[in-house]
C-alpha positions as CSV (number, residue, x, y, z in Angstrom):
1,M,-27.8,10.4,7.3
2,T,-29.3,7.8,4.5
3,M,-29.9,4.1,5.1
4,S,-29.6,1.6,2.4
5,P,-33.1,0.0,1.1
6,T,-32.6,-2.9,3.3
7,A,-35.5,-4.7,4.9
8,R,-36.1,-3.9,8.9
9,H,-34.7,-6.7,11.1
10,S,-38.3,-7.4,12.7
11,G,-36.8,-9.4,15.9
12,A,-34.4,-7.0,17.1
13,S,-35.6,-4.8,20.2
14,Q,-35.6,-1.2,20.1
15,A,-32.2,0.2,21.1
16,A,-32.2,2.0,24.5
17,G,-30.0,5.2,25.0
18,P,-26.6,5.4,23.1
19,P,-24.3,2.9,22.9
20,L,-20.8,2.1,24.1
21,I,-18.7,2.6,21.3
22,S,-15.2,0.8,21.3
23,V,-12.6,2.4,19.1
24,V,-9.7,0.1,18.5
25,L,-6.4,1.3,17.6
26,P,-3.5,-1.0,16.8
27,T,0.0,0.5,16.3
28,Y,3.3,-1.0,15.8
29,Q,6.6,1.4,15.6
30,R,4.6,4.5,15.6
31,G,5.4,6.0,18.6
32,H,6.5,9.1,17.1
33,I,3.4,9.8,15.8
34,V,0.5,7.5,18.0
35,A,-0.1,10.4,20.3
36,Q,-2.0,12.7,17.9
37,A,-4.5,9.8,17.1
38,I,-5.0,8.8,20.5
39,S,-5.7,12.7,21.5
40,S,-7.9,13.0,18.4
41,V,-10.1,10.1,20.1
42,L,-10.5,11.5,23.6
43,R,-11.2,14.9,21.9
44,Q,-14.3,13.4,21.2
45,T,-17.5,15.3,21.8
46,Y,-19.5,11.7,22.0
47,R,-18.2,10.7,25.9
48,L,-19.6,7.3,25.9
49,L,-16.9,5.4,24.3
50,E,-13.6,3.2,25.3
51,L,-10.1,2.9,23.2
52,I,-8.3,0.1,23.2
53,V,-4.8,0.6,22.0
54,V,-3.3,-2.6,20.5
55,D,0.7,-2.4,21.2
56,D,1.3,-5.0,17.8
57,G,5.0,-5.8,19.1
58,S,6.5,-2.3,19.1
59,T,10.0,-1.5,20.1
60,D,10.1,2.2,19.8
61,G,8.6,3.0,22.9
62,T,5.2,3.1,21.6
63,A,4.2,1.8,24.9
64,E,5.7,4.2,27.2
65,V,3.7,7.2,24.4
66,V,0.7,5.6,25.4
67,S,0.9,5.1,29.0
68,R,1.6,9.3,29.3
69,F,-2.2,9.6,28.8
70,E,-4.1,9.7,32.3
71,D,-7.7,9.1,31.1
72,R,-9.7,5.9,32.1
73,R,-11.5,5.6,28.7
74,L,-7.8,4.3,27.1
75,R,-6.4,0.9,27.7
76,L,-3.2,-0.5,26.5
77,V,-2.9,-4.3,25.3
78,S,0.6,-5.7,24.3
79,L,0.9,-8.4,21.9
80,E,4.1,-9.9,19.9
81,H,4.1,-8.7,16.3
82,V,1.2,-10.5,14.9
83,G,0.0,-8.0,12.3
84,R,-2.4,-5.3,11.5
85,S,-5.5,-7.4,10.8
86,Q,-5.1,-9.8,14.4
87,A,-4.0,-6.8,15.9
88,R,-7.4,-5.6,15.4
89,N,-9.1,-8.7,15.8
90,E,-8.0,-9.3,19.6
91,G,-8.4,-5.1,20.0
92,A,-12.1,-6.5,19.2
93,S,-11.8,-9.0,21.5
94,R,-11.0,-7.0,24.5
95,A,-14.0,-4.5,23.7
96,R,-17.0,-3.5,26.0
97,G,-18.7,-1.9,23.6
98,D,-22.3,-2.3,21.6
99,V,-20.2,-0.7,18.5
100,V,-16.6,-1.1,17.3
101,V,-14.8,1.2,15.2
102,F,-11.2,0.7,14.1
103,L,-9.2,3.8,13.3
104,D,-5.1,3.5,12.1
105,S,-2.5,4.8,14.8
106,D,-1.0,7.6,11.8
107,D,-4.6,8.8,11.2
108,A,-6.8,11.5,13.3
109,V,-10.5,11.9,13.3
110,A,-12.7,14.9,13.7
111,P,-14.4,15.6,17.2
112,A,-17.7,14.9,16.4
113,W,-16.8,12.0,14.7
114,L,-18.2,9.4,17.0
115,E,-21.2,11.9,17.6
116,R,-22.1,11.7,14.2
117,L,-21.8,8.0,13.5
118,S,-23.8,6.8,16.8
119,P,-27.4,8.0,16.3
120,A,-27.9,5.2,13.4
121,F,-27.3,2.9,16.0
122,G,-30.6,3.8,18.3
123,D,-32.3,2.2,15.0
124,P,-31.7,-1.6,15.8
125,A,-31.9,-2.5,12.4
126,V,-28.5,-0.9,11.3
127,A,-26.0,-3.1,11.8
128,V,-23.0,-0.7,10.4
129,T,-22.6,3.2,9.8
130,C,-20.1,4.9,7.4
131,C,-18.5,8.1,6.7
132,G,-16.3,10.3,4.8
133,A,-12.8,11.0,5.3
134,Q,-10.3,13.6,4.1
135,V,-6.9,12.0,2.3
136,T,-3.9,13.9,2.4
137,T,-1.2,11.7,0.4
138,E,2.1,13.1,1.4
139,R,5.4,12.4,-1.1
140,P,8.1,12.2,1.0
141,P,10.6,14.7,1.3
142,R,8.7,16.9,-0.4
143,G,5.6,17.0,1.4
144,V,1.9,17.2,0.6
145,A,1.1,15.7,-2.8
146,A,-2.7,16.0,-3.0
147,T,-5.8,16.2,-0.7
148,T,-9.4,14.6,-1.4
149,I,-12.2,14.0,-0.3
150,I,-13.7,10.8,-0.1
151,M,-17.3,10.2,0.9
152,P,-20.0,6.8,1.1
153,R,-21.7,5.8,-2.3
154,R,-23.2,2.8,-4.1
155,L,-21.0,0.0,-4.0
156,D,-21.5,-3.0,-6.6
157,A,-23.6,-6.4,-6.1
158,M,-20.3,-7.8,-4.4
159,Y,-21.3,-5.7,-1.2
160,S,-25.5,-5.8,-1.9
161,N,-25.6,-2.5,-4.0
162,R,-25.4,-0.8,-0.3
163,I,-23.9,2.2,-0.1
164,G,-20.4,2.6,2.3
165,L,-16.7,3.3,2.6
166,F,-14.5,0.9,4.2
167,R,-11.2,2.6,5.1
168,A,-10.0,2.5,8.8
169,G,-12.0,5.1,10.7
170,T,-14.8,5.4,8.2
171,F,-17.3,2.4,9.5
172,A,-18.5,1.5,12.6
173,V,-20.3,-2.0,13.3
174,R,-22.5,-3.7,15.7
175,R,-20.0,-6.0,17.6
176,H,-22.3,-9.0,17.2
177,V,-22.4,-8.4,13.5
178,F,-18.6,-8.3,13.4
179,Q,-17.8,-11.5,15.8
180,A,-20.5,-13.0,13.5
181,T,-18.1,-12.4,10.0
182,G,-15.5,-13.7,12.0
183,G,-13.4,-10.9,12.2
184,Y,-10.4,-9.4,10.1
185,D,-8.4,-12.4,7.8
186,A,-5.3,-12.5,9.5
187,R,-3.8,-13.4,6.5
188,L,-4.2,-10.0,4.6
189,A,-1.8,-7.3,5.0
190,F,-3.9,-5.2,2.1
191,S,-7.4,-5.0,1.1
192,E,-8.4,-6.4,4.3
193,N,-11.2,-3.8,5.2
194,S,-12.9,-3.9,1.7
195,E,-12.5,-7.9,2.2
196,L,-14.6,-7.7,5.9
197,A,-17.2,-4.9,4.3
198,I,-18.0,-8.4,1.4
199,R,-18.9,-10.6,4.7
200,L,-20.8,-7.9,6.5
201,A,-22.7,-7.3,3.6
202,V,-23.0,-11.1,3.8
203,Q,-24.2,-10.9,7.4
204,C,-26.5,-8.0,7.2
205,D,-28.2,-9.6,4.1
206,E,-28.8,-13.2,5.9
207,R,-30.2,-10.8,9.1
208,A,-32.5,-8.2,7.2
209,L,-30.4,-5.3,8.4
210,C,-29.3,-2.2,7.1
211,F,-26.2,0.0,6.5
212,A,-26.2,3.9,7.1
213,A,-24.1,7.2,5.8
214,V,-22.8,10.1,7.1
215,Y,-21.9,12.4,4.7
216,E,-19.2,14.5,6.4
217,P,-15.5,14.1,6.2
218,L,-14.6,13.0,9.9
219,V,-12.0,11.1,9.6
220,L,-8.3,12.4,8.3
221,I,-6.2,10.1,6.4
222,R,-2.6,10.1,6.0
223,R,-1.1,8.2,3.1
224,S,2.4,8.0,1.9
225,R,3.4,7.8,-2.1
226,D,6.9,6.8,-0.8
227,R,5.6,3.0,-0.1
228,G,6.7,0.5,-2.1
229,G,9.5,-1.9,-3.3
230,H,9.0,-5.7,-4.4
231,A,8.6,-7.1,-1.0
232,E,5.6,-5.0,-0.3
233,L,4.1,-5.2,-4.1
234,R,4.5,-9.1,-3.5
235,E,2.1,-8.6,-0.2
236,R,-0.4,-6.8,-2.2
237,L,-0.5,-9.3,-5.0
238,E,-0.6,-12.4,-2.6
239,A,-3.4,-10.2,-0.7
240,I,-5.8,-10.3,-4.2
241,E,-5.3,-13.6,-5.3
242,M,-6.6,-15.0,-1.6
243,I,-9.6,-12.5,-2.0
244,L,-10.5,-13.5,-5.3
245,E,-9.8,-16.8,-3.9
246,R,-11.9,-17.1,-0.9
247,H,-14.9,-14.8,-2.6
248,R,-14.5,-16.8,-6.4
249,V,-18.5,-17.7,-6.1
250,R,-19.7,-14.9,-5.2
251,Y,-17.6,-12.8,-7.5
252,R,-19.0,-14.7,-10.3
253,Q,-22.3,-14.7,-9.4
254,A,-22.6,-10.9,-8.2
255,G,-19.3,-9.2,-9.1
256,R,-18.5,-9.7,-12.4
257,A,-17.4,-6.5,-13.4
258,S,-15.4,-6.3,-9.7
259,Y,-13.8,-9.8,-10.4
260,G,-12.6,-8.4,-13.7
261,N,-11.0,-5.3,-12.3
262,Y,-9.7,-7.0,-9.9
263,R,-8.1,-9.2,-11.5
264,A,-6.5,-6.3,-14.0
265,V,-5.2,-5.3,-11.3
266,A,-3.4,-8.7,-9.9
267,G,-1.7,-8.5,-13.6
268,A,-0.7,-5.2,-13.3
269,C,1.0,-6.1,-9.9
270,A,2.5,-9.3,-10.9
271,Y,3.9,-8.2,-14.2
272,R,5.7,-5.2,-11.9
273,L,7.1,-8.4,-10.1
274,G,8.4,-10.2,-13.3
275,F,5.6,-12.7,-13.2
276,T,4.8,-13.0,-16.7
277,R,2.7,-16.0,-17.2
278,R,1.0,-15.6,-13.9
279,A,-0.1,-11.8,-15.3
280,I,-1.5,-12.9,-18.2
281,R,-3.5,-15.2,-16.6
282,H,-5.2,-12.6,-14.5
283,F,-5.6,-10.2,-17.9
284,A,-6.9,-13.4,-19.8
285,A,-9.4,-14.1,-16.8
286,A,-10.8,-10.4,-16.6
287,A,-11.3,-10.1,-20.5
288,T,-13.4,-13.3,-19.7
289,A,-15.0,-12.0,-16.9
290,N,-16.2,-9.2,-19.3
291,P,-16.1,-10.1,-22.9
292,L,-17.9,-7.3,-24.3
293,R,-15.7,-4.6,-23.2
294,P,-13.0,-3.8,-25.1
295,L,-10.7,-2.3,-22.4
296,P,-9.9,-5.5,-20.7
297,W,-9.2,-7.3,-23.9
298,G,-6.9,-4.1,-24.4
299,R,-4.9,-5.0,-21.4
300,L,-4.4,-8.6,-22.7
301,A,-3.3,-7.7,-25.9
302,L,-0.6,-5.2,-24.1
303,A,0.6,-8.4,-22.0
304,L,0.9,-10.6,-24.6
305,A,3.3,-8.5,-26.3
306,P,6.1,-8.3,-23.5
307,P,8.3,-5.6,-24.5
308,L,5.6,-2.8,-24.4
309,A,4.2,-4.6,-21.4
310,H,7.8,-4.1,-19.8
311,R,8.0,-0.7,-20.3
312,F,4.6,0.3,-19.2
313,W,3.8,-1.7,-16.1
314,R,7.2,-2.8,-14.6
315,H,8.4,1.1,-14.3
316,R,4.9,2.9,-13.3
317,T,5.3,4.3,-9.8
318,D,1.3,5.5,-9.6
319,L,-0.5,2.5,-9.5
320,G,-1.4,2.9,-5.7
321,R,-5.1,3.1,-5.1
322,A,-5.5,0.8,-7.9
323,H,-4.9,-2.1,-5.4
324,E,-7.8,-0.9,-3.5
325,P,-10.9,-2.3,-4.4
326,A,-14.3,-0.2,-4.5
327,A,-15.4,-0.1,-1.0
328,E,-12.0,1.6,-0.1
329,Q,-12.2,4.2,-3.1
330,G,-14.2,7.4,-3.2
331,T,-14.3,7.2,-7.3
332,D,-15.2,4.3,-10.0
333,T,-12.1,6.0,-12.2
334,A,-9.1,4.9,-9.9
335,L,-8.7,1.6,-10.9
336,D,-8.2,3.0,-15.0
337,S,-6.3,6.0,-14.0
338,A,-4.1,4.1,-12.2
339,L,-3.5,1.6,-15.1
340,G,-2.8,4.3,-17.5
341,G,-6.4,3.7,-19.0
342,L,-4.8,0.9,-20.1
């Protein structure tokens, strides 16, 4: 386990014993698969936990599936459909644990997940602990396309150069620090974990708190390459634009490279949606953010040649991980590869 080089919080008292960990698991229309996620949590070798399953207005019998588990550590919260981010916030507001961790209902965790994440919180200066994950990409109906391992790594200045990985299940955070950030931005349907990570980094800077890392793939993440369509792509673009606006000052002061890359992703999304002028604005901002790099200027030049840009971006189907900012990725090259090197 490695801690990022951040000063200790001098006002904190020494933690007494292992913390109670609250696992928040939002679910929507996942009655066919949620039992796997629940079982993986309840099989933890770390016993001092509670599991809060937030049924986000499912109509497929999800609540009945959850009710079959007879375990006093499990609580079911039923909501009208509010979306994944707000469902996480609702679950966290009901948590009793000192530490909270969020898990998606189509994923699962290794038996030692919490046992490996919990020791760092014995140090009162540690606010966040991250671990690695095994990501299995599925391409229905043909089956598994690839399995990769992603690990915490040093992030850029947007995250105060801390070591981390922010996907659901890969990070645990002290509940009072999570609450101080205001929780998840309920407007975001994509990249909400990385946006939260920016605010966690700010909180930890202000309180002189640390991130810690466990270099083991303890979360089993399933992703589908069969997602898509204009409605979802529009939601992705709007989420990127909201994040860029919310953190505009921080991006420009501390994360010019991240800002430029993320504007390029927004440009590619916009072009696929047919928003040519919007795309050009994003590519131009990406180029001016990194004026000495030729790659952003190449993207802008391509955007200004509509026939070529149309062929390149409007018909690409491999943009998947490009929509994820650095805190959710395992490599620095995901953006460029997903944009076809441009």
